[in-house]
MARTILUM-298277 format. One record per residue: residue number from 1; residue in one letter; x, y, z of N, C-alpha, C in turn. Coordinates in steps of 0.1 Angstrom, whole numbers, plus 5000, padded with zeros to 4 digits. Layout:
BEGIN
ATOM  NUM  a  X  Y  Z  X  Y  Z  X  Y  Z $
...
This chain:
BEGIN
ATOM  1  m  5010  4991  5001  5001  4998  5000  5010  5012  5001 $
ATOM  2  i  5011  5019  4988  5018  5031  4986  5010  5044  4985 $
ATOM  3  h  5010  5051  4994  5004  5063  4989  5008  5072  4977 $
ATOM  4  p  4997  5077  4970  5000  5085  4957  5012  5096  4958 $
ATOM  5  a  5009  5102  4970  5020  5111  4971  5035  5108  4977 $
ATOM  6  a  5037  5096  4978  5051  5090  4981  5056  5087  4971 $
ATOM  7  f  5072  5089  4970  5083  5087  4958  5092  5074  4960 $
ATOM  8  v  5086  5063  4955  5095  5048  4958  5103  5047  4943 $
ATOM  9  d  5117  5045  4946  5127  5043  4935  5119  5029  4929 $
ATOM  10  e  5116  5030  4914  5116  5014  4910  5126  5002  4913 $
ATOM  11  r  5140  5006  4919  5150  4997  4922  5149  4994  4935 $
ATOM  12  a  5139  5001  4945  5139  4996  4957  5130  4982  4960 $
ATOM  13  e  5132  4978  4969  5128  4964  4972  5118  4964  4985 $
ATOM  14  l  5106  4958  4981  5096  4961  4992  5090  4948  4993 $
ATOM  15  g  5088  4942  5008  5083  4931  5011  5071  4931  5011 $
ATOM  16  i  5063  4922  5012  5047  4917  5014  5040  4927  5023 $
ATOM  17  g  5032  4933  5019  5021  4940  5031  5029  4955  5035 $
ATOM  18  v  5039  4959  5029  5047  4972  5032  5035  4981  5032 $
ATOM  19  e  5036  4993  5041  5026  5004  5037  5033  5016  5038 $
ATOM  20  i  5032  5027  5028  5042  5039  5029  5034  5051  5028 $
ATOM  21  g  5033  5059  5036  5028  5073  5040  5031  5082  5030 $
ATOM  22  p  5022  5092  5028  5024  5104  5019  5034  5113  5020 $
ATOM  23  g  5044  5115  5010  5057  5125  5011  5067  5115  5017 $
ATOM  24  a  5066  5103  5016  5078  5094  5020  5084  5094  5008 $
ATOM  25  v  5100  5091  5010  5109  5088  4997  5118  5076  5000 $
ATOM  26  i  5117  5067  4991  5124  5055  4994  5134  5055  4982 $
ATOM  27  g  5146  5051  4983  5161  5053  4976  5163  5042  4969 $
ATOM  28  p  5172  5039  4956  5169  5028  4949  5177  5017  4955 $
ATOM  29  h  5186  5018  4966  5192  5008  4974  5185  5003  4988 $
ATOM  30  v  5171  5007  4987  5167  5004  5000  5158  4992  4999 $
ATOM  31  r  5161  4982  5008  5154  4970  5013  5145  4968  5024 $
ATOM  32  v  5133  4965  5021  5121  4969  5032  5115  4952  5036 $
ATOM  33  g  5115  4951  5049  5108  4936  5050  5093  4934  5049 $
ATOM  34  d  5090  4927  5049  5075  4923  5051  5068  4931  5062 $
ATOM  35  r  5055  4937  5060  5047  4942  5070  5051  4955  5075 $
ATOM  36  t  5059  4960  5073  5067  4972  5078  5061  4985  5074 $
ATOM  37  t  5055  4993  5081  5051  5004  5079  5060  5016  5079 $
ATOM  38  i  5058  5025  5070  5067  5039  5069  5057  5052  5067 $
ATOM  39  g  5061  5060  5076  5051  5073  5078  5055  5081  5068 $
ATOM  40  s  5045  5092  5072  5044  5104  5062  5058  5111  5066 $
ATOM  41  h  5067  5115  5052  5075  5123  5051  5089  5115  5056 $
ATOM  42  a  5092  5103  5056  5100  5098  5061  5109  5096  5048 $
ATOM  43  l  5123  5094  5050  5133  5092  5043  5141  5082  5043 $
ATOM  44  l  5143  5071  5033  5150  5060  5034  5159  5061  5025 $
ATOM  45  t  5173  5063  5024  5181  5065  5015  5197  5057  5018 $
ATOM  46  g  5204  5055  5008  5217  5050  5011  5212  5033  5010 $
ATOM  47  w  5225  5024  5015  5222  5009  5016  5214  5009  5026 $
ATOM  48  t  5201  5006  5030  5195  5007  5042  5186  4994  5039 $
ATOM  49  r  5187  4985  5050  5181  4974  5050  5170  4970  5061 $
ATOM  50  i  5160  4972  5059  5148  4976  5074  5141  4959  5073 $
ATOM  51  g  5141  4954  5084  5135  4941  5086  5122  4941  5085 $
ATOM  52  s  5114  4930  5092  5099  4927  5089  5091  4932  5100 $
ATOM  53  g  5080  4937  5098  5069  4942  5112  5077  4954  5121 $
ATOM  54  c  5085  4961  5111  5087  4971  5116  5080  4989  5116 $
ATOM  55  r  5081  4995  5123  5075  5008  5122  5081  5022  5123 $
ATOM  56  i  5082  5027  5111  5088  5040  5109  5079  5051  5109 $
ATOM  57  h  5081  5062  5117  5073  5071  5119  5077  5085  5113 $
ATOM  58  h  5067  5096  5111  5070  5107  5107  5081  5112  5107 $
ATOM  59  g  5088  5118  5095  5101  5123  5094  5111  5117  5095 $
ATOM  60  a  5114  5103  5100  5127  5096  5104  5133  5098  5089 $
ATOM  61  v  5147  5097  5092  5158  5099  5082  5167  5089  5084 $
ATOM  62  l  5165  5077  5076  5177  5064  5078  5185  5064  5063 $
ATOM  63  g  5197  5060  5066  5207  5056  5057  5212  5070  5049 $
ATOM  64  s  5212  5082  5056  5219  5095  5051  5234  5090  5054 $
ATOM  65  p  5240  5099  5047  5257  5096  5047  5260  5103  5063 $
ATOM  66  p  5271  5095  5066  5276  5096  5080  5279  5111  5082 $
ATOM  67  q  5280  5119  5093  5285  5132  5097  5299  5127  5100 $
ATOM  68  d  5307  5126  5093  5323  5120  5098  5330  5128  5083 $
ATOM  69  l  5341  5137  5086  5348  5138  5075  5355  5127  5070 $
ATOM  70  k  5361  5119  5076  5364  5107  5069  5354  5101  5056 $
ATOM  71  y  5345  5102  5056  5337  5096  5047  5337  5101  5034 $
ATOM  72  l  5341  5091  5024  5344  5096  5009  5335  5088  5001 $
ATOM  73  a  5327  5081  5004  5317  5071  4999  5323  5064  4984 $
ATOM  74  k  5334  5061  4987  5341  5052  4978  5336  5038  4972 $
ATOM  75  g  5327  5037  4981  5322  5023  4979  5307  5022  4988 $
ATOM  76  p  5298  5013  4990  5286  5013  4998  5292  5009  5013 $
ATOM  77  s  5283  5017  5017  5282  5011  5038  5268  5011  5037 $
ATOM  78  y  5266  5007  5049  5254  5000  5054  5246  5007  5066 $
ATOM  79  l  5233  5005  5064  5223  5006  5076  5217  4997  5078 $
ATOM  80  e  5216  4987  5089  5206  4975  5093  5199  4977  5103 $
ATOM  81  v  5186  4975  5102  5176  4974  5114  5168  4961  5113 $
ATOM  82  g  5167  4955  5123  5163  4942  5126  5146  4941  5125 $
ATOM  83  d  5139  4930  5128  5127  4931  5128  5122  4936  5141 $
ATOM  84  s  5108  4940  5138  5097  4942  5150  5105  4954  5157 $
ATOM  85  t  5112  4965  5151  5117  4977  5159  5110  4988  5153 $
ATOM  86  e  5108  4998  5164  5099  5009  5160  5110  5021  5161 $
ATOM  87  l  5107  5031  5152  5114  5042  5152  5105  5056  5149 $
ATOM  88  r  5108  5062  5164  5096  5072  5163  5099  5085  5154 $
ATOM  89  e  5092  5099  5157  5092  5107  5148  5109  5114  5148 $
ATOM  90  y  5115  5117  5134  5126  5122  5136  5137  5118  5139 $
ATOM  91  v  5133  5103  5140  5147  5096  5145  5158  5097  5133 $
ATOM  92  t  5172  5097  5133  5182  5098  5124  5190  5086  5127 $
ATOM  93  a  5191  5080  5115  5206  5066  5117  5214  5070  5106 $
ATOM  94  n  5223  5069  5105  5234  5072  5095  5242  5060  5090 $
ATOM  95  l  5242  5060  5077  5253  5047  5072  5265  5046  5079 $
ATOM  96  a  5275  5036  5079  5288  5035  5083  5297  5045  5076 $
ATOM  97  t  5308  5044  5082  5320  5054  5074  5326  5047  5062 $
ATOM  98  e  5332  5035  5067  5340  5027  5056  5333  5017  5044 $
ATOM  99  p  5335  5019  5034  5331  5008  5026  5329  4994  5031 $
ATOM  100  g  5316  4989  5032  5314  4977  5035  5312  4975  5049 $
ATOM  101  a  5313  4985  5057  5310  4986  5071  5295  4987  5072 $
ATOM  102  t  5289  4986  5085  5276  4985  5087  5271  4995  5099 $
ATOM  103  t  5261  5003  5102  5257  5007  5112  5247  4999  5116 $
ATOM  104  r  5243  4993  5127  5233  4983  5131  5226  4985  5142 $
ATOM  105  i  5211  4982  5141  5201  4988  5151  5193  4972  5151 $
ATOM  106  g  5191  4969  5167  5187  4951  5163  5171  4952  5164 $
ATOM  107  s  5169  4938  5166  5152  4938  5168  5146  4941  5180 $
ATOM  108  h  5135  4941  5179  5123  4946  5189  5133  4957  5199 $
ATOM  109  c  5136  4967  5192  5139  4981  5199  5128  4992  5197 $
ATOM  110  l  5133  4999  5208  5121  5012  5202  5131  5026  5203 $
ATOM  111  l  5132  5034  5194  5142  5045  5197  5127  5057  5193 $
ATOM  112  m  5130  5063  5205  5116  5075  5206  5122  5086  5200 $
ATOM  113  a  5114  5098  5200  5114  5109  5188  5127  5117  5190 $
ATOM  114  y  5134  5121  5180  5146  5130  5177  5159  5122  5184 $
ATOM  115  s  5160  5108  5184  5171  5101  5186  5181  5099  5174 $
ATOM  116  h  5194  5100  5177  5203  5099  5167  5212  5087  5169 $
ATOM  117  v  5213  5077  5158  5223  5066  5160  5234  5071  5148 $
ATOM  118  a  5244  5076  5156  5258  5080  5143  5263  5069  5137 $
ATOM  119  h  5271  5071  5126  5279  5061  5119  5286  5048  5126 $
ATOM  120  d  5284  5039  5122  5291  5026  5129  5289  5025  5142 $
ATOM  121  c  5277  5029  5146  5271  5022  5159  5266  5008  5160 $
ATOM  122  s  5264  5003  5171  5258  4988  5170  5247  4990  5182 $
ATOM  123  l  5236  4985  5179  5226  4984  5192  5222  4968  5192 $
ATOM  124  g  5219  4963  5202  5214  4949  5202  5201  4950  5199 $
ATOM  125  d  5195  4940  5205  5182  4935  5204  5175  4942  5215 $
ATOM  126  r  5164  4944  5217  5153  4949  5228  5158  4961  5235 $
ATOM  127  v  5167  4968  5230  5171  4981  5233  5162  4994  5232 $
ATOM  128  i  5160  5001  5246  5151  5010  5246  5159  5026  5246 $
ATOM  129  i  5159  5035  5237  5167  5047  5234  5154  5057  5233 $
ATOM  130  a  5156  5065  5248  5143  5075  5249  5148  5089  5240 $
ATOM  131  n  5137  5100  5242  5140  5111  5233  5151  5116  5233 $
ATOM  132  a  5157  5122  5220  5166  5130  5220  5179  5124  5224 $
ATOM  133  v  5181  5111  5226  5193  5108  5230  5204  5108  5219 $
ATOM  134  q  5216  5114  5221  5225  5116  5207  5238  5106  5210 $
ATOM  135  m  5241  5100  5199  5252  5091  5200  5262  5097  5188 $
ATOM  136  a  5273  5097  5194  5286  5097  5186  5288  5085  5177 $
ATOM  137  g  5298  5084  5166  5299  5073  5160  5306  5060  5173 $
ATOM  138  y  5308  5049  5165  5311  5039  5170  5308  5034  5185 $
ATOM  139  v  5295  5039  5189  5289  5036  5201  5284  5021  5203 $
ATOM  140  t  5288  5011  5210  5278  4998  5212  5270  4998  5223 $
ATOM  141  i  5258  4996  5222  5246  4993  5232  5241  4977  5231 $
ATOM  142  e  5244  4971  5240  5239  4957  5239  5228  4952  5243 $
ATOM  143  d  5222  4943  5244  5207  4938  5244  5203  4942  5258 $
ATOM  144  w  5191  4948  5255  5181  4946  5268  5185  4963  5276 $
ATOM  145  a  5195  4970  5270  5194  4983  5279  5189  4992  5274 $
ATOM  146  i  5189  5002  5283  5177  5013  5282  5186  5027  5287 $
ATOM  147  v  5185  5035  5277  5192  5050  5277  5180  5061  5281 $
ATOM  148  g  5179  5067  5291  5173  5077  5292  5173  5090  5283 $
ATOM  149  g  5162  5098  5282  5161  5110  5274  5172  5120  5278 $
ATOM  150  g  5176  5126  5264  5183  5137  5265  5201  5134  5267 $
ATOM  151  t  5203  5119  5269  5215  5115  5272  5224  5117  5258 $
ATOM  152  l  5237  5121  5261  5248  5122  5252  5257  5111  5253 $
ATOM  153  i  5262  5106  5243  5270  5093  5246  5283  5093  5235 $
ATOM  154  h  5295  5093  5241  5305  5098  5235  5312  5084  5226 $
ATOM  155  q  5316  5091  5217  5324  5079  5207  5330  5068  5213 $
ATOM  156  f  5329  5055  5210  5336  5044  5215  5332  5040  5224 $
ATOM  157  t  5323  5045  5231  5316  5040  5245  5307  5029  5241 $
ATOM  158  r  5309  5021  5252  5300  5008  5252  5290  5008  5266 $
ATOM  159  i  5277  5005  5262  5269  5005  5274  5266  4986  5275 $
ATOM  160  g  5266  4982  5285  5261  4968  5287  5251  4964  5288 $
ATOM  161  r  5248  4951  5282  5233  4945  5284  5227  4945  5298 $
ATOM  162  h  5213  4949  5296  5206  4952  5308  5209  4963  5315 $
ATOM  163  a  5219  4970  5312  5222  4984  5320  5209  4996  5318 $
ATOM  164  m  5208  5006  5326  5199  5014  5328  5206  5030  5331 $
ATOM  165  g  5206  5040  5321  5210  5051  5325  5199  5061  5324 $
ATOM  166  g  5202  5068  5334  5191  5081  5337  5192  5091  5327 $
ATOM  167  g  5181  5098  5326  5181  5108  5316  5189  5118  5319 $
ATOM  168  g  5191  5126  5307  5201  5140  5310  5217  5135  5312 $
ATOM  169  s  5220  5124  5310  5237  5119  5315  5242  5122  5302 $
ATOM  170  r  5258  5123  5308  5268  5125  5297  5276  5114  5298 $
ATOM  171  i  5276  5107  5291  5282  5091  5291  5295  5093  5284 $
ATOM  172  t  5306  5092  5290  5319  5093  5284  5328  5080  5286 $
ATOM  173  q  5324  5071  5296  5331  5057  5297  5322  5048  5298 $
ATOM  174  d  5327  5037  5294  5317  5023  5294  5309  5021  5307 $
ATOM  175  v  5296  5017  5306  5284  5014  5315  5287  4998  5315 $
ATOM  176  a  5289  4992  5326  5291  4982  5328  5275  4973  5327 $
ATOM  177  p  5276  4961  5321  5263  4954  5319  5256  4952  5334 $
ATOM  178  f  5243  4954  5333  5234  4949  5348  5232  4963  5358 $
ATOM  179  v  5237  4971  5354  5239  4982  5365  5232  4995  5360 $
ATOM  180  r  5231  5004  5370  5221  5017  5367  5232  5027  5369 $
ATOM  181  v  5231  5039  5359  5242  5049  5363  5229  5059  5360 $
ATOM  182  a  5235  5074  5365  5226  5088  5364  5234  5098  5370 $
ATOM  183  g  5232  5108  5364  5238  5123  5367  5247  5128  5353 $
ATOM  184  s  5251  5139  5355  5262  5144  5345  5274  5152  5353 $
ATOM  185  p  5285  5143  5355  5289  5133  5351  5281  5121  5356 $
ATOM  186  p  5278  5108  5350  5270  5101  5355  5275  5090  5367 $
ATOM  187  r  5270  5087  5378  5277  5079  5389  5267  5064  5390 $
ATOM  188  l  5274  5056  5394  5266  5041  5394  5257  5044  5406 $
ATOM  189  a  5247  5036  5403  5237  5035  5415  5232  5020  5418 $
ATOM  190  g  5240  5011  5416  5236  4996  5420  5235  4992  5409 $
ATOM  191  l  5233  4978  5411  5225  4968  5402  5210  4972  5397 $
ATOM  192  n  5208  4969  5385  5193  4973  5378  5187  4959  5382 $
ATOM  193  k  5184  4962  5394  5177  4948  5400  5165  4946  5398 $
ATOM  194  v  5157  4957  5396  5138  4956  5394  5139  4952  5378 $
ATOM  195  g  5149  4957  5369  5147  4954  5356  5153  4942  5354 $
ATOM  196  l  5163  4934  5360  5166  4919  5361  5156  4909  5366 $
ATOM  197  e  5147  4913  5378  5137  4906  5383  5128  4908  5373 $
ATOM  198  r  5123  4918  5367  5110  4916  5355  5116  4907  5345 $
ATOM  199  r  5128  4904  5340  5133  4896  5329  5135  4883  5333 $
ATOM  200  d  5131  4880  5347  5132  4867  5351  5144  4864  5354 $
ATOM  201  f  5154  4868  5360  5169  4863  5362  5166  4856  5376 $
ATOM  202  p  5171  4842  5377  5170  4837  5392  5176  4840  5402 $
ATOM  203  p  5170  4841  5411  5176  4848  5423  5192  4843  5428 $
ATOM  204  a  5197  4833  5423  5212  4830  5423  5220  4838  5415 $
ATOM  205  t  5216  4842  5403  5221  4848  5397  5221  4866  5400 $
ATOM  206  l  5212  4868  5402  5211  4882  5408  5223  4883  5423 $
ATOM  207  q  5223  4873  5428  5231  4875  5440  5244  4875  5435 $
ATOM  208  a  5249  4865  5427  5262  4863  5420  5268  4877  5414 $
ATOM  209  l  5257  4884  5408  5258  4896  5401  5262  4908  5410 $
ATOM  210  d  5252  4907  5421  5256  4917  5433  5270  4916  5439 $
ATOM  211  r  5274  4905  5440  5286  4901  5445  5298  4907  5437 $
ATOM  212  a  5297  4903  5423  5305  4906  5414  5305  4921  5414 $
ATOM  213  y  5294  4931  5415  5296  4944  5415  5305  4949  5427 $
ATOM  214  r  5301  4943  5439  5309  4950  5450  5322  4948  5448 $
ATOM  215  i  5327  4936  5442  5343  4932  5441  5348  4945  5431 $
ATOM  216  l  5342  4945  5420  5346  4951  5410  5346  4972  5415 $
ATOM  217  f  5334  4974  5424  5332  4988  5422  5334  4992  5436 $
ATOM  218  r  5335  4981  5445  5334  4985  5458  5347  4983  5470 $
ATOM  219  e  5357  4973  5464  5367  4968  5471  5382  4975  5468 $
ATOM  220  g  5379  4985  5458  5392  4992  5457  5404  4983  5447 $
ATOM  221  l  5400  4975  5443  5408  4965  5434  5412  4976  5420 $
ATOM  222  a  5423  4971  5417  5424  4974  5401  5415  4964  5394 $
ATOM  223  v  5411  4967  5382  5403  4959  5373  5407  4945  5371 $
ATOM  224  g  5418  4945  5368  5426  4933  5365  5423  4924  5378 $
ATOM  225  d  5426  4929  5389  5427  4919  5399  5411  4919  5403 $
ATOM  226  a  5403  4927  5402  5389  4922  5407  5382  4914  5396 $
ATOM  227  v  5387  4915  5385  5382  4905  5373  5386  4889  5377 $
ATOM  228  a  5403  4888  5382  5403  4880  5385  5398  4871  5402 $
ATOM  229  k  5396  4881  5411  5388  4878  5420  5372  4873  5420 $
ATOM  230  i  5367  4878  5410  5354  4875  5403  5353  4861  5400 $
ATOM  231  r  5361  4859  5389  5360  4846  5384  5365  4834  5394 $
ATOM  232  a  5373  4838  5403  5378  4825  5415  5366  4823  5424 $
ATOM  233  e  5359  4836  5427  5351  4835  5437  5336  4829  5430 $
ATOM  234  l  5332  4834  5417  5318  4831  5411  5321  4824  5397 $
ATOM  235  p  5327  4813  5398  5328  4806  5387  5316  4795  5380 $
ATOM  236  g  5316  4797  5368  5305  4788  5360  5293  4795  5361 $
ATOM  237  d  5291  4810  5361  5279  4816  5359  5280  4826  5343 $
ATOM  238  a  5272  4824  5335  5274  4830  5324  5276  4844  5323 $
ATOM  239  e  5263  4851  5334  5263  4866  5333  5273  4871  5341 $
ATOM  240  v  5278  4864  5350  5291  4869  5358  5302  4870  5351 $
ATOM  241  e  5303  4859  5340  5314  4859  5334  5315  4871  5323 $
ATOM  242  h  5301  4873  5314  5301  4884  5306  5303  4900  5312 $
ATOM  243  f  5297  4902  5327  5306  4913  5335  5316  4914  5334 $
ATOM  244  a  5325  4903  5338  5339  4901  5339  5347  4904  5327 $
ATOM  245  r  5342  4900  5319  5348  4899  5302  5345  4915  5300 $
ATOM  246  f  5335  4921  5302  5331  4935  5298  5340  4946  5304 $
ATOM  247  a  5343  4942  5317  5353  4953  5326  5366  4948  5321 $
ATOM  248  e  5371  4938  5318  5386  4936  5313  5389  4941  5300 $
ATOM  249  t  5379  4942  5291  5380  4946  5276  5378  4959  5273 $
ATOM  250  s  5375  4967  5285  5372  4985  5285  5384  4991  5281 $
ATOM  251  v  5384  4996  5269  5391  5007  5265  5391  5022  5272 $
ATOM  252  r  5379  5027  5271  5378  5039  5278  5378  5042  5292 $
ATOM  253  g  5378  5030  5298  5373  5027  5313  5361  5026  5316 $
ATOM  254  l  5361  5023  5327  5345  5019  5332  5338  5034  5342 $
ATOM  255  t  5324  5038  5340  5319  5047  5348  5318  5040  5361 $
ATOM  256  r  5321  5049  5373  5320  5043  5387  5313  5051  5394 $
């Protein structure tokens, strides 16, 4: 169902049951999955791939060139959006910078109005990005993370799975998985226990994560020593190991 006031390039690939609203523009290299709806005056351009069952609202701009002076357009770079993801009004998401590279937004995500996903960012599945969150390039946000409105995220920063960031934060260092942060500059506020309980984490895992959190952030140890102690005390728990691995691979340092 394509509104007569929309423009869809004849080379674009549209799945079954796609709906396109008035004033929308779909470029020649765009692929849209089944049952996706595209609102009025949205722009889908570049080498953009949209999954099935997505909802793209009024004025969203997807697949535009990256805001990066290194970008030379010598070959195609990509934007990919997974299945059942919702992009609200005026969300912007750019292509990657280097030829062959991809900016990724996962499945079952919600990006609220005016949020920006810069070049080479990678968002996992079931991520929630609130209004006007602004990401610089190469940001990684893992599965199930939530970022509060008006947050600014520095380039190359990572936010771990199931983490929750308060609104209005200025995140310049990695946010560990399973934790809460708030403020500008942000400070740790403990485990995201309510979120983890809602996602049916078993009590034993919650207890292990709480102990790992205390070792890393409350005992005054260097990261390497804390990670070694976590692995010695809490072996065999996959979530604890992810927490430890995230900490020891941090390049920008951890929000504390």
